[in-house]
N, C-alpha and C positions, 0 to 999 in steps of 0.2 A: 704782594701782600704786606701791609705794614705790621710792625711789631705788635701793636695792640690787637689787631685782628687775629694774628697767629696765636697769641696767648688765649684769646677767647675760644678759638677752635680747639686748642689743646685742652682747655678747662672743660668744655662741653664733652669732649671725648672721654676724659677721666670720670666725670660725673655719670655718663652713660654706662661706663664699665662697672663702676661701683654699684649702680642701681641693678644691673643684671646679676652681678655676683651676690648681692644681698638677697635676691629672690630665689637663688638656688639653695635647696636643702643641704645641710652638711652631710657629707658622706661618712659612713661608719669607718673607723680605722681599718686599714688593710689587714685582711686575715681574720677579722672578727666575725663570728657567726652566732645567731640566736636560733635555738630550737624550742618549739612549743610542745608541752606535754600533751600526748594523746590520752585523754582521761578515760577513754573506753578500753584501750589496750593496756594501760599501765595498771599494775596491781599492788596493793599494800595489804599484806596479811599479818595479823598479830597472833601471838601465842602467849598465854598466861598459864602459870603452873602453881600448884600448892606445894607446901613443904613435903606433905605426905599425900599420895593418891593422885587425884584428878588433874587434868589439864584441859584447857579450852582454847579453841582457835576460831578465828573469823576474819573479817575483812573490813576495810573502810576505803572510801573512794576519794580520788583526787578531785579537787574542784577546778584548779588551774595551776599553771606553773610554766617555767621556762628555764633553760640552761644556756650558759654562754661558753663559747669556745674561742680560742685564739690560736691560729695556725694548727687547728685540729686537736688541740689539747683543752680539756675542761678547765675553766677558770672561775666559774661562779654559777649561781642559780638561785631561784626561790620558788617555793611551792606552797599551795594552800590545800588543806585536806578538809573535806566536808564531814564533820563529826556526827552529823545527823544520820549518816549512812552506816554507822557502826553496827556490825551484825555478828552473830555467832553461826558457825556452820556444823560443829561437831554434834550439836543436839537436834539436828534436823528431823530425826525420827521421833522426837518428843517435843512437838510444837509448844506445849504449855511451858515446859521447863526452858526451852529456847527463848521464848518471849520473856519469861521471868528474868533470865540472865541478861538479856539485851536491855531490858528496862532498868535493871540494877546498874549496869555499866554506864548507862546514860544519866544516872541520877547524881545527886550531889556527893554521894559516897565515893564516886569515881570521877568521871570526866565532866559532869555537870553540863551536859550538852545544851540544855535550855539557855543557860547563861553564856556558855562559850561554844558556839556552834562551829567554830573553825579552829584548826591547829595549823601552824605555819612552820616552815623550815627555810632558813637562809644560809647558803654556803658562805663562809667567811675566809676559808683557806683551803687550797688544794695542793697536795704533794703527789707528784707523779713518780711511781716506783718502776714502771715498765710501760710498754706500749699500751697495755690494757689495764694495768693495776694502779689504783690510786688510793690515797688516804684522804678522806674528806672530813673537814671540821666545819661546824656551823652552829647556829642558834636555833634550838627547837622551842617553840612557844605553844603551850597547851595549858588549859585551866587557868589562863591569865598569868602564867609564869613563864619566864624565858631562862633557859639554861643551855650551856654549851654541850655538844656531843661530838664524838669522833668515831669513825668507822672505816673499814676497808671497803672498796668497791671495785667491781670490774666493769669497764666501759668500752663498748665497741661502736664503731661507726661504719656504715655501709651506704654509700651514696648520700641520700638526704634523710637517713634514719639513724637515730642514735639510740642505743640500748644500754641500760645499766642494771646491774644486779648487786645487791648488798644485803647483809644481815646486820641488824642494829640492835644492840642490847641497851635497854633504857631502864635506869633505876628510877621508878616512879616517885619514890619518896622525895627526890630532889625537887619535884614540882609540887610538893605538899600533898601527894596522894598516898595517904598512910593507912587507909582502910585494910584491915586484915594483916597488917605487918607485925611480925613477931618482935621487931625491934622497938615498936611503940606500944604494943599491947601484950605485955608479958603474961597475962592470964590465959591467953589463947592456947588451946591444945594443938598438937602438930597437924591434925587433919583440918583445922580451921585456919591455919596460917597460910597466907598467900605470899609467895615469894616477891621480894621487892622488885626484881628485874622481870620485865617481859621482853619478848623478842619481836622485832619487826622484820619481815621478809619483803624486800622491795624488788619489784620487777618494773623497770621504768622504760617507757617507749616515748621518744620525742622526735618530732618531725620539723624539717626546715620550712 
């Protein structure tokens, strides 16, 4: 075989190899895993309180989301919450008052659901404290405003199921939600003042 023919054969072999490799999808980095949120099993419960007297609690549903792990450790994630599902549960025995509260919470006084039907959370940093304990930092977007939050969380993984538990305190005024706040409406009496912070109780289930 002459030199020219040899070079042609080698060139064709290289081109063939490049063509095959180009068609192969890029594999995820070794040890990286993605878990999708089970929107039916995951729960997000809210609790709001007044300075004096009553408290209300209810829920809101996840729309979608996923979390990322590397070598078994949480590294990131993002979530969407369907604000149209916002509901109250403590007034279930008084449907008229329950409906009134739900309507008010969805109004422009609070979460303005008609204009902002979704809330989102994106994990920006994760600090591992132990095998199960983490400190999670991220950006919470609601009512068209994004602010950072930070909270402790417990995360466990068994086979292809990931579970997370966390309690998150949110100062609503940082998102511009000032209705009933004694810090902004000095004329309000104690029984009319709604505390700036509300609490979210997160029960997360994600599957591979």
